[in-house]
C-alpha positions as CSV (number, residue, x, y, z in Angstrom):
1,M,14.5,1.2,26.2
2,H,10.9,2.3,25.9
3,S,8.7,3.1,22.9
4,L,5.4,4.8,22.7
5,V,3.3,5.2,19.5
6,Y,0.4,7.6,19.3
7,T,-1.8,9.3,16.8
8,S,-3.5,12.6,16.9
9,R,-5.1,15.3,14.8
10,L,-3.8,18.9,14.7
11,L,-6.6,21.5,15.1
12,H,-4.7,23.7,12.6
13,P,-2.6,21.7,10.1
14,F,0.8,23.3,9.6
15,S,1.9,24.6,6.2
16,D,5.0,23.5,4.4
17,A,6.7,26.8,5.3
18,E,6.2,26.1,9.0
19,V,7.7,22.6,9.0
20,P,11.5,23.5,9.2
21,G,11.1,25.8,12.2
22,M,8.9,23.4,14.0
23,L,11.2,20.5,13.4
24,D,14.2,22.4,14.7
25,R,12.3,23.1,18.0
26,W,11.0,19.6,18.3
27,R,14.4,18.0,17.5
28,R,16.2,20.2,20.2
29,R,13.6,19.2,22.7
30,N,14.0,15.5,21.9
31,E,17.8,15.8,22.0
32,R,17.6,17.3,25.5
33,G,15.5,14.2,26.6
34,N,17.6,11.7,24.6
35,I,14.5,10.8,22.7
36,T,14.5,9.5,19.1
37,G,11.7,8.7,16.8
38,V,9.7,9.4,13.7
39,L,6.7,11.5,12.9
40,L,4.5,10.6,9.9
41,Y,2.2,13.4,8.8
42,N,-0.8,13.7,6.5
43,D,-2.9,16.8,6.3
44,G,-3.2,17.4,10.0
45,A,-3.0,13.7,11.0
46,V,0.0,12.6,13.1
47,L,1.4,9.2,13.8
48,Q,4.5,9.4,16.0
49,V,6.9,6.8,17.5
50,L,8.9,8.0,20.5
51,E,11.9,6.1,21.9
52,G,13.9,6.7,25.0
53,S,13.8,6.1,28.7
54,R,10.4,5.3,30.0
55,A,10.3,8.5,32.1
56,A,11.4,10.8,29.2
57,V,8.9,9.2,26.7
58,Q,6.0,9.4,29.2
59,D,6.8,13.0,30.1
60,L,6.9,14.0,26.4
61,F,3.7,12.2,25.6
62,A,1.9,13.9,28.5
63,A,3.0,17.3,27.2
64,I,1.9,16.4,23.7
65,A,-1.5,15.1,24.9
66,A,-2.0,18.3,26.9
67,D,-1.0,20.5,24.0
68,V,-4.1,22.5,22.8
69,R,-2.9,22.2,19.2
70,H,-3.6,18.4,19.3
71,C,-7.0,16.7,19.5
72,A,-8.1,13.0,19.4
73,V,-4.8,11.9,20.9
74,V,-4.7,8.1,21.1
75,R,-1.9,6.0,22.5
76,L,-1.5,3.0,20.2
77,G,1.5,1.2,21.7
78,D,3.5,1.7,24.9
79,G,6.1,-0.6,26.3
80,P,9.7,-1.8,26.5
81,V,11.6,-2.5,23.3
82,P,14.9,-4.3,22.8
83,G,16.5,-1.2,21.2
84,R,16.0,1.9,19.2
85,A,14.6,1.6,15.7
86,F,15.3,5.3,15.0
87,A,18.6,5.7,16.8
88,D,20.0,8.1,14.2
89,W,17.1,10.6,14.4
90,S,16.1,12.9,17.2
91,L,13.0,13.3,15.1
92,R,12.5,12.0,11.5
93,F,9.7,13.8,9.8
94,H,8.0,12.2,6.7
95,A,4.9,13.5,5.0
96,V,3.0,10.5,3.6
97,D,-0.1,10.2,1.4
98,A,-3.4,9.3,2.9
99,A,-3.2,5.6,1.9
100,D,0.2,5.0,3.4
101,F,-0.8,6.8,6.6
102,A,-4.0,4.7,6.9
103,R,-2.0,1.5,6.4
104,C,0.6,2.3,9.1
105,L,-2.1,3.4,11.4
106,Q,-4.2,0.3,10.9
107,H,-1.3,-2.0,11.8
108,W,-0.7,-0.2,15.1
109,K,-4.4,0.4,15.9
110,T,-5.3,-3.3,15.6
111,G,-2.3,-4.5,17.6
112,S,-1.3,-6.5,14.6
113,P,1.7,-8.8,15.1
114,R,3.2,-6.7,12.2
115,A,3.2,-3.7,14.4
116,Q,6.3,-4.9,16.3
117,Q,8.0,-5.3,12.9
118,L,6.8,-2.0,11.5
119,A,9.2,0.3,13.4
120,P,12.4,-1.3,12.1
121,L,10.9,-1.6,8.6
122,L,9.9,2.0,8.6
123,A,13.4,3.0,9.9
124,G,15.0,1.1,7.0
125,F,12.7,2.8,4.4
126,L,13.2,6.3,5.8
127,A,17.0,5.9,5.9
128,S,16.9,5.7,2.1
129,E,14.6,8.7,1.7
130,P,15.6,12.3,1.6
131,W,14.7,14.4,4.7
């Protein structure tokens, strides 16, 4: 099992009305590639965890990095993991406030030892939250 974490900025942040349609498309794409994960979003800023086979995750990340809607794409973590933290979600979406986004980003950006624990903790938290 492989996990990749990245952050990016959207050139044109999406509106609340656009989210359901976009999520449907992205979830179908992830299901085809047997990819699971979570996408945290705050006003055009994205932090996403992708899980799956190394090839599928790398291919999806390459497509995201090449997507003209994204800029400032930065890979924060990339490597093998013992198992999926987000096994139940082809793509879990969660809009977060700026402070929570910054905290999550800081742990992954610094390579903090907490970063390894963040995915399972985040999965547990999101499991109790509505979609």
